PyMOL Python script that loads the backbone (N, CA, C, O; Angstrom):
from pymol import cmd

cmd.read_pdbstr("""\
ATOM      1  N   UNK A   1       8.130  25.438   1.847  1.00  0.00           N
ATOM      2  CA  UNK A   1       7.505  24.305   1.294  1.00  0.00           C
ATOM      3  C   UNK A   1       8.660  23.184   1.038  1.00  0.00           C
ATOM      4  O   UNK A   1       9.585  23.576   0.327  1.00  0.00           O
ATOM      5  N   UNK A   2       8.731  21.945   1.480  1.00  0.00           N
ATOM      6  CA  UNK A   2       9.572  21.241   1.047  1.00  0.00           C
ATOM      7  C   UNK A   2       9.130  20.398  -0.245  1.00  0.00           C
ATOM      8  O   UNK A   2       7.973  19.980  -0.273  1.00  0.00           O
ATOM      9  N   UNK A   3       9.900  20.158  -1.201  1.00  0.00           N
ATOM     10  CA  UNK A   3       9.548  19.344  -2.448  1.00  0.00           C
ATOM     11  C   UNK A   3       9.859  17.822  -2.325  1.00  0.00           C
ATOM     12  O   UNK A   3      10.976  17.622  -1.846  1.00  0.00           O
ATOM     13  N   UNK A   4       9.194  16.762  -2.619  1.00  0.00           N
ATOM     14  CA  UNK A   4       9.467  15.679  -2.737  1.00  0.00           C
ATOM     15  C   UNK A   4       9.809  15.222  -4.245  1.00  0.00           C
ATOM     16  O   UNK A   4       8.973  15.337  -5.141  1.00  0.00           O
ATOM     17  N   UNK A   5      10.848  14.798  -4.419  1.00  0.00           N
ATOM     18  CA  UNK A   5      11.221  14.288  -5.835  1.00  0.00           C
ATOM     19  C   UNK A   5      10.702  12.848  -6.192  1.00  0.00           C
ATOM     20  O   UNK A   5      10.293  12.077  -5.323  1.00  0.00           O
ATOM     21  N   UNK A   6      10.748  12.522  -7.601  1.00  0.00           N
ATOM     22  CA  UNK A   6      10.264  11.186  -7.937  1.00  0.00           C
ATOM     23  C   UNK A   6      10.752  10.038  -7.168  1.00  0.00           C
ATOM     24  O   UNK A   6       9.992   9.156  -6.769  1.00  0.00           O
ATOM     25  N   UNK A   7      12.293  10.045  -6.911  1.00  0.00           N
ATOM     26  CA  UNK A   7      13.000   9.096  -6.335  1.00  0.00           C
ATOM     27  C   UNK A   7      12.629   8.965  -4.701  1.00  0.00           C
ATOM     28  O   UNK A   7      12.818   7.928  -4.066  1.00  0.00           O
ATOM     29  N   UNK A   8      12.150  10.015  -4.216  1.00  0.00           N
ATOM     30  CA  UNK A   8      11.569   9.870  -2.932  1.00  0.00           C
ATOM     31  C   UNK A   8      10.309   9.273  -2.856  1.00  0.00           C
ATOM     32  O   UNK A   8       9.992   8.317  -2.149  1.00  0.00           O
ATOM     33  N   UNK A   9       9.630   9.889  -3.617  1.00  0.00           N
ATOM     34  CA  UNK A   9       8.119   9.335  -3.805  1.00  0.00           C
ATOM     35  C   UNK A   9       8.250   7.682  -4.197  1.00  0.00           C
ATOM     36  O   UNK A   9       7.449   6.941  -3.628  1.00  0.00           O
ATOM     37  N   UNK A  10       9.068   7.168  -4.993  1.00  0.00           N
ATOM     38  CA  UNK A  10       8.936   5.893  -5.257  1.00  0.00           C
ATOM     39  C   UNK A  10       9.608   5.202  -4.021  1.00  0.00           C
ATOM     40  O   UNK A  10       9.282   4.029  -3.840  1.00  0.00           O
ATOM     41  N   UNK A  11      10.466   5.740  -3.179  1.00  0.00           N
ATOM     42  CA  UNK A  11      10.990   4.894  -1.838  1.00  0.00           C
ATOM     43  C   UNK A  11       9.810   5.062  -1.200  1.00  0.00           C
ATOM     44  O   UNK A  11       9.565   4.036  -0.566  1.00  0.00           O
ATOM     45  N   UNK A  12       8.854   5.984  -1.056  1.00  0.00           N
ATOM     46  CA  UNK A  12       7.944   5.896   0.069  1.00  0.00           C
ATOM     47  C   UNK A  12       6.960   5.081  -0.388  1.00  0.00           C
ATOM     48  O   UNK A  12       6.452   4.495   0.568  1.00  0.00           O
ATOM     49  N   UNK A  13       6.497   4.802  -1.358  1.00  0.00           N
ATOM     50  CA  UNK A  13       5.537   4.084  -1.842  1.00  0.00           C
ATOM     51  C   UNK A  13       5.742   2.542  -1.950  1.00  0.00           C
ATOM     52  O   UNK A  13       4.867   1.678  -1.905  1.00  0.00           O
ATOM     53  N   UNK A  14       7.126   2.381  -2.108  1.00  0.00           N
ATOM     54  CA  UNK A  14       7.795   0.910  -2.119  1.00  0.00           C
ATOM     55  C   UNK A  14       7.789   0.488  -0.623  1.00  0.00           C
ATOM     56  O   UNK A  14       7.468  -0.657  -0.302  1.00  0.00           O
ATOM     57  N   UNK A  15       8.212   1.590   0.444  1.00  0.00           N
ATOM     58  CA  UNK A  15       7.988   1.176   1.684  1.00  0.00           C
ATOM     59  C   UNK A  15       6.578   0.901   2.299  1.00  0.00           C
ATOM     60  O   UNK A  15       6.385  -0.004   3.111  1.00  0.00           O
ATOM     61  N   UNK A  16       5.621   1.740   1.854  1.00  0.00           N
ATOM     62  CA  UNK A  16       4.211   1.687   2.139  1.00  0.00           C
ATOM     63  C   UNK A  16       3.591   0.315   1.425  1.00  0.00           C
ATOM     64  O   UNK A  16       2.730  -0.347   2.005  1.00  0.00           O
ATOM     65  N   UNK A  17       3.993   0.031   0.403  1.00  0.00           N
ATOM     66  CA  UNK A  17       3.346  -1.353  -0.437  1.00  0.00           C
ATOM     67  C   UNK A  17       3.946  -2.554   0.336  1.00  0.00           C
ATOM     68  O   UNK A  17       3.202  -3.492   0.622  1.00  0.00           O
ATOM     69  N   UNK A  18       5.411  -2.579   0.730  1.00  0.00           N
ATOM     70  CA  UNK A  18       5.627  -3.495   1.588  1.00  0.00           C
ATOM     71  C   UNK A  18       5.045  -3.705   2.942  1.00  0.00           C
ATOM     72  O   UNK A  18       4.829  -4.835   3.380  1.00  0.00           O
ATOM     73  N   UNK A  19       4.833  -2.791   3.497  1.00  0.00           N
ATOM     74  CA  UNK A  19       4.248  -2.735   4.819  1.00  0.00           C
ATOM     75  C   UNK A  19       2.688  -3.104   4.891  1.00  0.00           C
ATOM     76  O   UNK A  19       2.175  -3.757   5.800  1.00  0.00           O
ATOM     77  N   UNK A  20       2.042  -2.589   3.809  1.00  0.00           N
ATOM     78  CA  UNK A  20       0.537  -2.923   3.939  1.00  0.00           C
ATOM     79  C   UNK A  20       0.610  -4.708   3.482  1.00  0.00           C
ATOM     80  O   UNK A  20      -0.160  -5.497   4.030  1.00  0.00           O
ATOM     81  N   UNK A  21       1.529  -5.131   2.529  1.00  0.00           N
ATOM     82  CA  UNK A  21       1.506  -6.483   2.285  1.00  0.00           C
ATOM     83  C   UNK A  21       2.095  -7.390   3.216  1.00  0.00           C
ATOM     84  O   UNK A  21       1.913  -8.585   2.979  1.00  0.00           O
ATOM     85  N   UNK A  22       2.833  -7.049   4.331  1.00  0.00           N
ATOM     86  CA  UNK A  22       3.344  -7.752   5.341  1.00  0.00           C
ATOM     87  C   UNK A  22       2.080  -7.764   6.267  1.00  0.00           C
ATOM     88  O   UNK A  22       1.850  -8.831   6.834  1.00  0.00           O
ATOM     89  N   UNK A  23       1.304  -6.802   6.472  1.00  0.00           N
ATOM     90  CA  UNK A  23       0.338  -6.546   7.266  1.00  0.00           C
ATOM     91  C   UNK A  23      -1.255  -6.888   6.897  1.00  0.00           C
ATOM     92  O   UNK A  23      -2.292  -6.636   7.511  1.00  0.00           O
ATOM     93  N   UNK A  24      -1.010  -7.549   5.666  1.00  0.00           N
ATOM     94  CA  UNK A  24      -2.326  -7.769   4.691  1.00  0.00           C
ATOM     95  C   UNK A  24      -3.294  -8.666   5.778  1.00  0.00           C
ATOM     96  O   UNK A  24      -4.343  -8.211   6.233  1.00  0.00           O
ATOM     97  N   UNK A  25      -2.855  -9.777   6.054  1.00  0.00           N
ATOM     98  CA  UNK A  25      -3.769 -10.641   6.815  1.00  0.00           C
ATOM     99  C   UNK A  25      -4.443 -10.057   7.822  1.00  0.00           C
ATOM    100  O   UNK A  25      -5.664 -10.174   7.923  1.00  0.00           O
ATOM    101  N   UNK A  26      -3.514  -9.185   8.894  1.00  0.00           N
ATOM    102  CA  UNK A  26      -4.144  -8.783   9.774  1.00  0.00           C
ATOM    103  C   UNK A  26      -4.928  -7.718   9.692  1.00  0.00           C
ATOM    104  O   UNK A  26      -5.613  -7.475  10.685  1.00  0.00           O
ATOM    105  N   UNK A  27      -5.037  -6.799   8.489  1.00  0.00           N
ATOM    106  CA  UNK A  27      -5.938  -6.074   8.001  1.00  0.00           C
ATOM    107  C   UNK A  27      -7.286  -6.481   7.977  1.00  0.00           C
ATOM    108  O   UNK A  27      -8.285  -5.958   8.471  1.00  0.00           O
ATOM    109  N   UNK A  28      -7.111  -7.684   7.202  1.00  0.00           N
ATOM    110  CA  UNK A  28      -8.337  -8.452   6.899  1.00  0.00           C
ATOM    111  C   UNK A  28      -9.059  -8.816   8.041  1.00  0.00           C
ATOM    112  O   UNK A  28     -10.273  -8.692   8.199  1.00  0.00           O
ATOM    113  N   UNK A  29      -8.184  -9.304   8.882  1.00  0.00           N
ATOM    114  CA  UNK A  29      -8.786 -10.130  10.142  1.00  0.00           C
ATOM    115  C   UNK A  29      -9.524  -8.788  10.843  1.00  0.00           C
ATOM    116  O   UNK A  29     -10.682  -8.939  11.232  1.00  0.00           O
ATOM    117  N   UNK A  30      -8.946  -7.622  10.991  1.00  0.00           N
ATOM    118  CA  UNK A  30      -9.629  -6.510  11.624  1.00  0.00           C
ATOM    119  C   UNK A  30     -10.848  -6.099  10.810  1.00  0.00           C
ATOM    120  O   UNK A  30     -11.833  -5.758  11.464  1.00  0.00           O
ATOM    121  N   UNK A  31     -10.926  -6.082   9.558  1.00  0.00           N
ATOM    122  CA  UNK A  31     -11.944  -5.852   8.827  1.00  0.00           C
ATOM    123  C   UNK A  31     -12.993  -6.958   8.880  1.00  0.00           C
ATOM    124  O   UNK A  31     -14.130  -6.538   8.665  1.00  0.00           O
ATOM    125  N   UNK A  32     -12.909  -8.085   9.079  1.00  0.00           N
ATOM    126  CA  UNK A  32     -13.547  -9.106   9.387  1.00  0.00           C
ATOM    127  C   UNK A  32     -14.682  -8.820  10.534  1.00  0.00           C
ATOM    128  O   UNK A  32     -15.807  -9.313  10.448  1.00  0.00           O
ATOM    129  N   UNK A  33     -14.266  -7.947  11.652  1.00  0.00           N
ATOM    130  CA  UNK A  33     -14.991  -7.784  12.475  1.00  0.00           C
ATOM    131  C   UNK A  33     -16.052  -7.045  12.309  1.00  0.00           C
ATOM    132  O   UNK A  33     -17.036  -7.123  13.045  1.00  0.00           O
ATOM    133  N   UNK A  34     -15.946  -6.231  11.288  1.00  0.00           N
ATOM    134  CA  UNK A  34     -17.320  -5.167  11.020  1.00  0.00           C
ATOM    135  C   UNK A  34     -17.513  -5.374   9.603  1.00  0.00           C
ATOM    136  O   UNK A  34     -18.524  -4.883   9.101  1.00  0.00           O
ATOM    137  N   UNK A  35     -16.759  -5.980   8.925  1.00  0.00           N
ATOM    138  CA  UNK A  35     -16.958  -6.058   7.426  1.00  0.00           C
ATOM    139  C   UNK A  35     -16.719  -7.271   6.579  1.00  0.00           C
ATOM    140  O   UNK A  35     -16.997  -8.351   7.100  1.00  0.00           O
ATOM    141  N   UNK A  36     -16.305  -7.267   5.509  1.00  0.00           N
ATOM    142  CA  UNK A  36     -16.229  -8.336   4.709  1.00  0.00           C
ATOM    143  C   UNK A  36     -14.906  -9.055   4.519  1.00  0.00           C
ATOM    144  O   UNK A  36     -14.842  -9.967   3.695  1.00  0.00           O
ATOM    145  N   UNK A  37     -13.747  -8.665   5.298  1.00  0.00           N
ATOM    146  CA  UNK A  37     -12.475  -9.315   5.596  1.00  0.00           C
ATOM    147  C   UNK A  37     -11.976  -9.176   4.337  1.00  0.00           C
ATOM    148  O   UNK A  37     -11.632 -10.270   3.891  1.00  0.00           O
ATOM    149  N   UNK A  38     -11.781  -8.185   3.512  1.00  0.00           N
ATOM    150  CA  UNK A  38     -11.097  -7.994   2.360  1.00  0.00           C
ATOM    151  C   UNK A  38     -10.211  -6.687   2.253  1.00  0.00           C
ATOM    152  O   UNK A  38      -9.630  -6.364   1.216  1.00  0.00           O
ATOM    153  N   UNK A  39     -10.174  -6.064   3.281  1.00  0.00           N
ATOM    154  CA  UNK A  39      -9.614  -4.877   3.459  1.00  0.00           C
ATOM    155  C   UNK A  39      -8.163  -4.605   3.095  1.00  0.00           C
ATOM    156  O   UNK A  39      -7.726  -3.683   2.406  1.00  0.00           O
ATOM    157  N   UNK A  40      -7.375  -5.782   3.813  1.00  0.00           N
ATOM    158  CA  UNK A  40      -6.031  -5.913   3.625  1.00  0.00           C
ATOM    159  C   UNK A  40      -5.620  -6.177   1.894  1.00  0.00           C
ATOM    160  O   UNK A  40      -4.650  -5.691   1.311  1.00  0.00           O
ATOM    161  N   UNK A  41      -6.658  -7.076   1.320  1.00  0.00           N
ATOM    162  CA  UNK A  41      -6.407  -7.470   0.079  1.00  0.00           C
ATOM    163  C   UNK A  41      -6.524  -6.236  -0.892  1.00  0.00           C
ATOM    164  O   UNK A  41      -5.700  -6.070  -1.791  1.00  0.00           O
ATOM    165  N   UNK A  42      -7.612  -5.347  -0.673  1.00  0.00           N
ATOM    166  CA  UNK A  42      -7.867  -4.251  -1.528  1.00  0.00           C
ATOM    167  C   UNK A  42      -6.481  -3.413  -1.127  1.00  0.00           C
ATOM    168  O   UNK A  42      -5.652  -3.281  -2.028  1.00  0.00           O
ATOM    169  N   UNK A  43      -6.236  -2.930  -0.024  1.00  0.00           N
ATOM    170  CA  UNK A  43      -5.154  -2.040   0.013  1.00  0.00           C
ATOM    171  C   UNK A  43      -3.829  -2.348  -0.476  1.00  0.00           C
ATOM    172  O   UNK A  43      -3.056  -1.466  -0.850  1.00  0.00           O
ATOM    173  N   UNK A  44      -3.480  -3.879  -0.484  1.00  0.00           N
ATOM    174  CA  UNK A  44      -2.487  -4.489  -0.994  1.00  0.00           C
ATOM    175  C   UNK A  44      -2.402  -4.005  -2.432  1.00  0.00           C
ATOM    176  O   UNK A  44      -1.431  -3.413  -2.902  1.00  0.00           O
ATOM    177  N   UNK A  45      -3.571  -4.331  -3.112  1.00  0.00           N
ATOM    178  CA  UNK A  45      -3.652  -4.221  -4.632  1.00  0.00           C
ATOM    179  C   UNK A  45      -3.366  -2.964  -4.999  1.00  0.00           C
ATOM    180  O   UNK A  45      -2.530  -2.782  -5.885  1.00  0.00           O
ATOM    181  N   UNK A  46      -3.963  -1.968  -4.426  1.00  0.00           N
ATOM    182  CA  UNK A  46      -3.964  -0.497  -4.529  1.00  0.00           C
ATOM    183  C   UNK A  46      -2.742  -0.025  -4.327  1.00  0.00           C
ATOM    184  O   UNK A  46      -2.306   0.725  -5.200  1.00  0.00           O
ATOM    185  N   UNK A  47      -1.900  -0.321  -3.177  1.00  0.00           N
ATOM    186  CA  UNK A  47      -0.586   0.347  -3.099  1.00  0.00           C
ATOM    187  C   UNK A  47       0.612  -0.240  -4.128  1.00  0.00           C
ATOM    188  O   UNK A  47       1.624   0.289  -4.588  1.00  0.00           O
ATOM    189  N   UNK A  48       0.042  -1.536  -4.269  1.00  0.00           N
ATOM    190  CA  UNK A  48       0.995  -2.199  -5.304  1.00  0.00           C
ATOM    191  C   UNK A  48       0.846  -1.570  -6.736  1.00  0.00           C
ATOM    192  O   UNK A  48       1.826  -1.437  -7.469  1.00  0.00           O
ATOM    193  N   UNK A  49      -0.292  -1.229  -7.065  1.00  0.00           N
ATOM    194  CA  UNK A  49      -0.708  -0.630  -8.610  1.00  0.00           C
ATOM    195  C   UNK A  49       0.055   0.628  -8.641  1.00  0.00           C
ATOM    196  O   UNK A  49       0.810   0.874  -9.582  1.00  0.00           O
ATOM    197  N   UNK A  50      -0.147   1.625  -7.420  1.00  0.00           N
ATOM    198  CA  UNK A  50       0.518   2.848  -7.276  1.00  0.00           C
ATOM    199  C   UNK A  50       1.998   2.597  -7.443  1.00  0.00           C
ATOM    200  O   UNK A  50       2.679   3.241  -8.242  1.00  0.00           O
ATOM    201  N   UNK A  51       2.467   1.660  -6.681  1.00  0.00           N
ATOM    202  CA  UNK A  51       4.138   1.482  -6.549  1.00  0.00           C
ATOM    203  C   UNK A  51       4.576   1.148  -8.103  1.00  0.00           C
ATOM    204  O   UNK A  51       5.623   1.617  -8.547  1.00  0.00           O
ATOM    205  N   UNK A  52       3.828   0.418  -8.803  1.00  0.00           N
ATOM    206  CA  UNK A  52       4.274   0.064 -10.216  1.00  0.00           C
ATOM    207  C   UNK A  52       4.086   1.106 -11.363  1.00  0.00           C
ATOM    208  O   UNK A  52       4.766   1.235 -12.381  1.00  0.00           O
ATOM    209  N   UNK A  53       2.832   1.925 -10.890  1.00  0.00           N
ATOM    210  CA  UNK A  53       2.666   3.185 -11.762  1.00  0.00           C
ATOM    211  C   UNK A  53       3.828   4.068 -11.592  1.00  0.00           C
ATOM    212  O   UNK A  53       4.312   4.628 -12.576  1.00  0.00           O
ATOM    213  N   UNK A  54       4.354   4.248 -10.306  1.00  0.00           N
ATOM    214  CA  UNK A  54       5.303   5.138 -10.151  1.00  0.00           C
ATOM    215  C   UNK A  54       6.736   4.661 -10.652  1.00  0.00           C
ATOM    216  O   UNK A  54       7.618   5.467 -10.948  1.00  0.00           O
ATOM    217  N   UNK A  55       6.862   3.540 -10.709  1.00  0.00           N
ATOM    218  CA  UNK A  55       8.041   2.770 -11.158  1.00  0.00           C
ATOM    219  C   UNK A  55       8.310   3.168 -12.785  1.00  0.00           C
ATOM    220  O   UNK A  55       9.438   3.175 -13.278  1.00  0.00           O
ATOM    221  N   UNK A  56       7.114   3.487 -13.506  1.00  0.00           N
ATOM    222  CA  UNK A  56       7.212   3.739 -14.902  1.00  0.00           C
ATOM    223  C   UNK A  56       7.616   5.228 -15.051  1.00  0.00           C
ATOM    224  O   UNK A  56       7.667   5.715 -16.180  1.00  0.00           O
ATOM    225  N   UNK A  57       7.907   5.977 -13.943  1.00  0.00           N
ATOM    226  CA  UNK A  57       8.199   7.384 -14.160  1.00  0.00           C
ATOM    227  C   UNK A  57       9.524   7.400 -14.374  1.00  0.00           C
ATOM    228  O   UNK A  57      10.101   8.464 -14.595  1.00  0.00           O
TER     229      UNK A  57
END
""", "prot")
cmd.dss("prot")
cmd.show_as("cartoon", "prot")
cmd.util.cbc("prot")
cmd.orient("prot")
């Protein structure tokens, strides 16, 4: 089993948060077809919060 250190975890969540933020509008558009069109916003908020929490480590 490979261990992931704090620095790697921070880099991973930085990249994920940036990707979600970049595609937030597209995710909302896709969600709007069957839902309330807020999926991109919710994911961006969640991943930004996770990234910020990891930054405190």
